[in-house]
Backbone as numpy.savetxt, mean C-alpha at the origin, in Angstrom:
# Nx Ny Nz CAx CAy CAz Cx Cy Cz
-6.95 16.07 38.17 -7.12 16.04 36.94 -8.19 14.15 36.21
-8.75 15.23 35.20 -10.11 14.18 35.19 -9.33 12.96 33.73
-9.19 11.40 33.55 -8.98 10.63 32.68 -10.09 9.94 32.46
-10.19 10.00 31.00 -11.36 9.32 30.69 -10.49 7.79 30.14
-11.46 7.06 30.11 -10.17 5.67 30.10 -11.27 5.29 28.95
-10.90 3.50 27.85 -12.08 3.48 26.89 -11.54 1.74 27.47
-12.51 0.98 27.31 -12.00 -1.20 27.20 -11.73 -0.90 26.22
-11.81 -2.23 25.69 -10.72 -2.07 24.57 -11.84 -2.42 23.38
-13.28 -2.43 23.74 -14.83 -1.90 22.41 -14.51 -0.80 22.53
-14.58 0.31 23.61 -14.99 1.59 23.17 -13.69 1.93 22.42
-12.59 1.73 22.59 -11.09 1.96 21.57 -11.35 1.70 20.45
-11.62 0.30 19.88 -12.01 0.09 18.89 -13.31 1.15 17.78
-14.27 1.80 18.68 -15.31 2.20 18.29 -14.88 3.55 17.79
-13.82 4.25 18.88 -12.78 4.87 18.98 -12.39 5.19 17.63
-11.36 4.81 17.34 -10.72 4.43 15.96 -11.16 3.92 14.77
-12.60 3.36 15.02 -13.30 2.77 13.47 -13.07 1.66 12.91
-12.07 0.35 14.18 -11.48 -0.73 13.55 -12.41 -2.30 14.13
-12.18 -2.56 13.41 -12.78 -4.32 14.54 -12.39 -4.04 15.74
-12.86 -5.00 16.82 -12.23 -5.77 18.12 -11.36 -5.78 18.11
-11.42 -6.81 17.17 -10.35 -8.81 17.13 -8.80 -7.41 16.05
-8.81 -6.52 15.09 -7.76 -5.43 14.86 -7.32 -4.47 15.72
-8.74 -4.05 17.24 -7.71 -3.46 18.50 -6.76 -4.32 18.94
-7.49 -5.32 19.85 -6.47 -6.69 20.29 -5.50 -6.47 19.86
-5.20 -7.48 18.58 -4.38 -7.66 17.79 -3.19 -6.33 17.86
-3.82 -4.98 17.64 -2.64 -3.36 18.08 -1.83 -3.78 18.99
-3.04 -3.68 19.92 -2.76 -3.78 21.46 -1.76 -5.11 21.85
-1.84 -6.33 21.84 -1.24 -6.62 21.72 0.69 -6.73 21.57
0.69 -6.31 20.24 1.91 -6.11 19.31 1.96 -4.55 20.03
1.76 -4.20 20.61 1.88 -2.80 21.41 1.93 -1.59 20.74
1.38 -1.90 19.59 1.39 -0.78 18.47 -0.22 0.53 19.01
-0.57 -0.15 19.90 -1.85 0.67 19.99 -1.66 1.22 21.41
-1.42 2.43 22.14 -1.61 3.05 23.83 -2.33 2.11 24.72
-1.70 1.27 25.38 -2.84 0.96 26.09 -2.28 -0.24 26.68
-2.63 -0.18 27.72 -2.47 -1.57 29.65 -3.29 -2.75 29.49
-3.17 -3.32 29.94 -4.27 -4.28 30.36 -3.78 -4.86 31.57
-4.56 -4.32 32.21 -4.83 -4.07 33.82 -5.83 -5.16 34.08
-5.34 -6.37 35.27 -5.72 -8.01 34.94 -5.99 -8.53 34.28
-7.32 -8.89 33.92 -7.73 -9.47 32.11 -8.19 -8.75 31.00
-8.20 -6.77 31.66 -9.13 -6.41 30.14 -8.04 -4.93 30.14
-8.16 -4.77 29.10 -7.89 -3.32 28.36 -8.03 -2.81 28.41
-7.11 -1.17 29.24 -7.43 0.13 29.12 -7.04 1.34 28.82
-7.55 2.19 27.59 -7.13 2.82 27.07 -6.96 4.16 27.22
-6.69 5.47 27.42 -6.59 6.64 27.96 -6.60 7.19 26.21
-7.87 7.75 26.47 -9.00 8.34 25.35 -7.92 9.53 24.95
-7.15 10.00 24.93 -6.16 11.27 24.56 -4.97 10.40 24.38
-4.19 9.37 24.94 -3.30 8.83 24.28 -4.07 8.01 22.88
-5.25 7.59 22.41 -5.66 7.15 21.25 -5.59 8.20 20.52
-6.17 9.35 20.36 -5.91 10.33 19.83 -5.19 10.47 19.29
-4.19 11.04 19.79 -2.17 10.93 19.71 -2.20 9.75 19.08
-2.56 9.07 19.08 -1.91 7.99 18.23 -2.75 7.98 16.98
-3.89 8.07 16.92 -4.81 8.11 15.49 -4.41 10.25 14.88
-4.07 10.85 15.83 -3.63 11.99 14.67 -1.77 11.67 13.78
-1.20 10.69 15.00 -0.14 10.86 14.42 0.54 9.78 13.06
-0.74 8.89 13.58 -0.87 7.28 12.47 -1.13 8.68 10.86
-2.53 9.18 11.14 -2.94 9.90 9.74 -1.64 10.55 9.69
-1.08 11.31 9.91 0.24 12.26 9.74 1.08 11.32 8.93
1.23 10.14 9.71 2.23 9.74 9.07 1.99 8.68 7.56
0.94 8.23 7.36 0.38 8.12 6.20 0.07 8.91 5.42
-0.34 10.38 5.51 -0.25 11.49 4.76 1.09 11.41 3.85
2.52 11.65 5.03 3.22 11.32 4.00 4.00 10.39 3.38
3.37 9.36 3.79 4.04 8.49 2.91 3.27 8.53 1.47
2.16 9.13 1.11 1.40 9.02 0.12 2.27 10.31 -0.62
2.13 11.52 0.28 2.91 12.39 -0.67 4.19 12.32 -0.81
5.11 11.48 -0.56 6.24 10.70 -0.63 6.27 10.10 -2.28
4.45 8.73 -1.92 4.87 8.22 -3.21 4.13 8.81 -4.32
3.75 10.08 -4.29 3.17 11.02 -5.13 4.43 11.88 -5.64
5.73 12.40 -5.17 6.85 13.07 -5.65 7.81 11.53 -6.45
7.92 10.12 -5.61 8.15 9.22 -6.37 7.44 9.20 -7.78
6.60 9.09 -7.65 5.21 9.01 -9.27 5.58 9.98 -10.41
5.50 10.90 -9.62 5.93 12.65 -10.90 7.40 12.56 -11.21
8.26 11.89 -10.26 10.13 12.42 -10.57 10.24 10.68 -11.62
9.21 9.87 -11.55 9.99 8.58 -12.59 9.58 9.49 -14.25
10.70 8.86 -14.74 10.79 9.27 -16.25 9.73 8.16 -16.59
9.50 9.04 -18.00 7.74 8.54 -18.42 8.46 7.42 -19.27
7.91 6.09 -19.33 8.22 4.72 -20.12 8.09 5.35 -21.51
8.90 4.84 -22.72 8.83 5.34 -23.97 7.34 4.42 -24.32
7.18 4.78 -25.25 5.75 4.50 -25.45 6.11 3.12 -27.03
5.77 2.14 -27.39 5.81 0.84 -28.22 6.58 1.94 -29.26
7.19 0.77 -29.44 7.95 0.64 -31.38 6.80 0.36 -32.39
6.64 1.61 -33.07 6.25 0.54 -33.98 6.61 -0.15 -34.88
5.88 -0.92 -35.43 6.06 -2.33 -35.97 6.64 -1.74 -37.44
8.05 -2.31 -37.85 8.93 -2.15 -38.92 8.13 -2.95 -40.19
8.58 -2.73 -41.05 8.19 -3.24 -42.64 9.39 -4.86 -42.85
9.17 -5.33 -43.65 10.21 -6.55 -44.06 10.67 -5.65 -45.65
11.46 -6.74 -46.27 11.50 -5.87 -47.80 10.81 -6.37 -48.06
9.31 -7.38 -48.34 8.31 -7.13 -49.27 7.12 -6.85 -48.48
7.65 -5.50 -47.50 6.41 -4.75 -47.37 5.49 -5.12 -45.94
5.55 -6.39 -45.54 4.79 -7.28 -44.19 4.86 -6.53 -43.37
3.92 -6.59 -42.28 4.37 -5.71 -41.31 5.07 -6.87 -40.40
5.77 -6.49 -39.40 6.51 -7.00 -38.24 5.87 -6.56 -36.48
5.18 -7.56 -36.06 5.32 -7.67 -34.80 6.18 -7.06 -33.77
6.11 -5.40 -33.61 7.16 -5.38 -32.71 8.03 -6.26 -31.42
6.95 -7.03 -30.88 6.94 -7.20 -29.69 7.55 -8.46 -29.71
8.21 -9.26 -31.18 8.43 -10.30 -31.48 9.72 -9.64 -31.30
11.04 -10.80 -31.11 11.65 -10.74 -30.78 12.51 -11.18 -32.35
13.93 -11.41 -32.62 13.95 -11.71 -34.05 14.83 -13.09 -34.24
13.14 -13.33 -35.31 13.66 -15.08 -35.11 14.05 -16.09 -35.94
14.71 -16.97 -36.16 15.90 -17.66 -36.94 15.12 -18.23 -38.16
15.61 -17.20 -39.25 14.09 -18.05 -40.29 14.64 -19.81 -40.43
13.18 -20.24 -41.08 13.44 -21.29 -40.88 13.39 -21.85 -42.60
13.75 -22.41 -43.48 14.11 -22.82 -43.98 13.22 -23.32 -44.85
12.70 -22.76 -46.09 11.30 -23.13 -46.81 11.99 -24.65 -47.82
11.03 -26.03 -47.41 11.09 -27.08 -48.02 10.95 -27.27 -49.45
11.91 -27.97 -49.97 11.45 -28.33 -51.75 10.23 -29.18 -51.14
9.24 -28.53 -52.32 8.34 -29.52 -52.60 7.94 -30.64 -53.48
């Protein structure tokens, strides 16, 4: 039985991530590996499986998000400006404001 093992740097290179990211993921138990003495050791086939699983998970998430976006009702178009009695246009985004009485001059 031939098992190819990788150190932390080789594992990071294999996954195309920074060494610090590999350390962090290994410490959190996300990357499949073990600390033998002072050094992290990873089995190449397990890293390949992790990578394959992670890619599949991300693809499912993107597909689910796309489905959600495609099934979301389209937002209503902005209302057109309305006109007052004297044909002045009102901005539809402005709420009804109270009328300010005109002051006598």
